[in-house]
C-alpha positions in Angstrom: 104.1 127.3 31.4 107.2 129.1 32.5 110.5 128.2 30.9 112.8 126.1 32.9 115.2 128.9 33.4 112.4 131.1 34.9 111.4 128.4 37.3 114.9 127.9 38.4 115.1 131.6 39.1 112.1 131.6 41.6 113.0 131.8 45.2 110.8 129.4 47.2 112.4 130.1 50.6 109.8 132.7 51.7 107.1 130.2 51.1 108.8 127.5 53.1 109.5 129.9 55.9 105.9 130.8 56.0 104.8 127.1 56.2 107.3 126.5 58.9 106.1 129.5 60.8 102.4 128.4 60.5 103.4 124.9 61.7 105.3 126.4 64.6 102.3 128.5 65.6 100.0 125.5 65.4 102.4 123.5 67.6 102.4 126.3 70.2 98.6 126.4 70.1 98.3 122.6 70.5 100.8 122.6 73.4 98.9 125.4 75.1 95.6 123.6 74.7 97.0 120.4 76.1 98.6 122.3 79.1 95.3 124.1 80.0 93.4 120.8 79.7 95.8 119.2 82.1 95.6 122.1 84.5 91.8 122.0 84.4 91.8 118.2 85.0 94.3 118.6 87.9 92.1 121.3 89.5 89.0 119.2 89.1 90.7 116.2 90.6 92.0 118.3 93.5 88.5 119.7 94.1 87.0 116.2 94.2 89.7 115.0 96.6 89.1 117.9 98.9 85.3 117.3 98.8 85.9 113.7 99.6 88.1 114.5 102.6 85.4 117.0 103.8 82.7 114.3 103.6 85.0 111.8 105.4 85.5 114.3 108.3 81.7 114.7 108.5 81.1 110.9 108.5 83.8 110.5 111.2 82.1 113.1 113.4 78.7 111.5 112.8 80.1 108.1 113.9 81.6 109.4 117.1 78.4 111.2 118.0 76.3 108.1 117.1 78.5 105.9 119.3 78.5 108.4 122.2 74.7 108.5 122.0 74.5 104.7 122.4 76.9 104.9 125.4 74.8 107.6 126.9 71.7 105.4 126.6 73.7 102.7 128.4 74.3 105.1 131.3 77.9 105.4 130.4 78.7 109.2 130.4 80.9 109.8 127.3 82.5 113.0 125.9 83.4 113.2 122.2 87.0 114.3 121.4 86.7 115.1 117.7 90.2 116.4 117.4 91.7 113.0 118.4 88.9 110.8 116.9 88.0 109.6 120.3 85.1 109.1 122.8 86.2 109.5 126.4 84.6 107.8 129.4 85.3 108.5 133.1 87.1 105.5 134.5 84.8 105.2 137.5 81.9 104.5 135.1 83.4 101.1 134.3 86.1 100.5 136.9 86.2 100.5 140.7 88.8 100.1 143.5 88.7 96.9 145.4 89.2 96.5 149.1 92.8 95.3 148.4 93.5 98.6 146.6 93.6 96.9 143.2 91.2 97.7 140.2 87.9 95.9 139.8 85.8 95.9 136.7 82.1 96.8 137.2 80.2 93.9 135.5 77.1 95.6 134.2 78.7 98.7 132.7 81.5 96.7 131.2 79.1 94.3 129.6 77.1 97.2 128.2 80.3 98.8 126.8 81.2 95.5 125.1 77.8 95.0 123.5 77.6 98.6 122.2 81.2 98.4 120.8 80.5 95.1 119.1 77.4 96.4 117.3 78.7 99.9 116.4 82.2 99.0 115.4 80.8 96.4 113.0 79.3 99.3 111.0 82.7 100.7 110.2 84.8 97.5 110.1 85.7 95.5 107.0 82.7 95.3 104.5 82.0 91.6 105.3 81.4 92.5 109.0 78.8 95.3 108.3 75.2 94.6 109.0 72.1 95.8 107.1 70.9 97.9 110.0 74.0 100.1 110.0 73.8 103.8 109.0 75.5 104.7 105.7 79.2 105.3 106.7 80.2 105.1 103.0 83.7 106.5 103.4 84.7 105.2 106.8 86.9 102.1 107.1 88.3 101.4 110.6 91.9 100.3 111.0 91.6 99.8 114.8 89.8 100.8 117.9 91.9 101.2 121.1 90.4 101.5 124.6 93.2 103.3 126.4 92.9 103.1 130.2 94.5 106.3 131.6 94.9 106.3 135.4 94.7 109.6 137.3 95.5 110.2 140.9 95.2 107.0 143.0 94.4 106.6 146.7 97.4 106.1 149.0 96.2 102.5 149.9 96.8 101.4 146.3 99.8 99.0 146.4 100.9 99.5 142.8 102.5 102.4 140.9 100.2 104.2 138.6 101.6 102.7 135.4 101.2 99.1 136.7 97.8 99.8 138.2 96.8 101.0 134.7 98.2 97.9 133.1 96.3 95.7 135.4 93.1 97.6 135.0 93.5 97.4 131.1 94.0 93.6 131.3 91.0 93.1 133.5 88.8 95.3 131.4 89.9 93.6 128.2 89.1 90.1 129.6 85.7 91.3 130.9 84.6 93.1 127.7 85.9 90.4 125.3 84.4 87.5 127.3 81.0 89.3 127.5 81.1 90.3 123.8 83.2 87.8 121.8 81.8 89.2 118.6 84.4 91.9 119.0 87.1 89.3 118.3 85.5 88.6 114.9 85.8 92.1 113.6 88.7 92.9 111.3 90.2 96.2 110.3 91.3 97.2 106.8 94.5 95.1 107.1 92.7 92.0 108.4 93.9 92.3 112.0 91.7 92.2 115.1 90.1 95.6 115.3 89.7 96.0 119.1 92.5 96.4 121.6 92.9 97.6 125.2 96.0 99.5 126.3 97.1 101.6 129.3 98.6 105.0 129.8 99.1 107.6 132.5 96.4 110.2 132.7 96.3 113.6 134.2 96.7 113.7 137.9 93.9 115.6 139.7 92.3 115.6 143.2 90.6 112.3 143.9 86.8 112.7 143.7 85.9 109.0 143.3 87.4 105.7 144.3 89.3 105.5 141.1 90.4 108.4 139.0 91.3 108.8 135.3 89.5 108.0 132.1 89.0 105.4 129.4 89.6 106.9 125.9 88.1 105.0 123.0 90.4 106.0 120.1 89.6 105.2 116.5 92.0 105.0 113.6 90.3 105.3 110.3 91.8 104.7 106.8 92.3 108.1 105.2 90.2 108.8 102.1 
């Protein structure tokens, strides 16, 4: 055992400095490990989110093509507008021009349109509206579906301006479709509101090739993943 005077003469500072240095290095290593784990977790989460968005886009395209196929079977000639999440129908497939120059709704095509929409929209509406025969649109939840009546060039004998003609056509179409397919009124979007609406807008003016020009755009607003 060293005498007390010899113990008092030993310098312990290098030892303490070494311990502090080791602890400092350990803290750096632990911090680096936690940082890289966080980065790896963030990259993994970002990858999963990107994959989910990709699958959502595929399901959306599948739904639009599925709906368009049903409309085609009903002799309503649709075009898919994937960029705008819409299916577009020539207006003269559902609407006509009456002898008074005002819009008329074609009963048979409008009733077909209503039945197809009632069945197909139920497959992407709120969960309680979905039937067992629906395809698996696992990621799709519909906020609203808007049938936008867009008037094109109208014949000179039409007594109304284009925007008011479109408004009247939209009102008549809504009444015909909803009366023929009241189940559309039962469908709710993600916020509990009625899912189907009919509006009007001005379409592109072009040479008149049928009694009534323009188109009806079925636009779909889905909840983002």
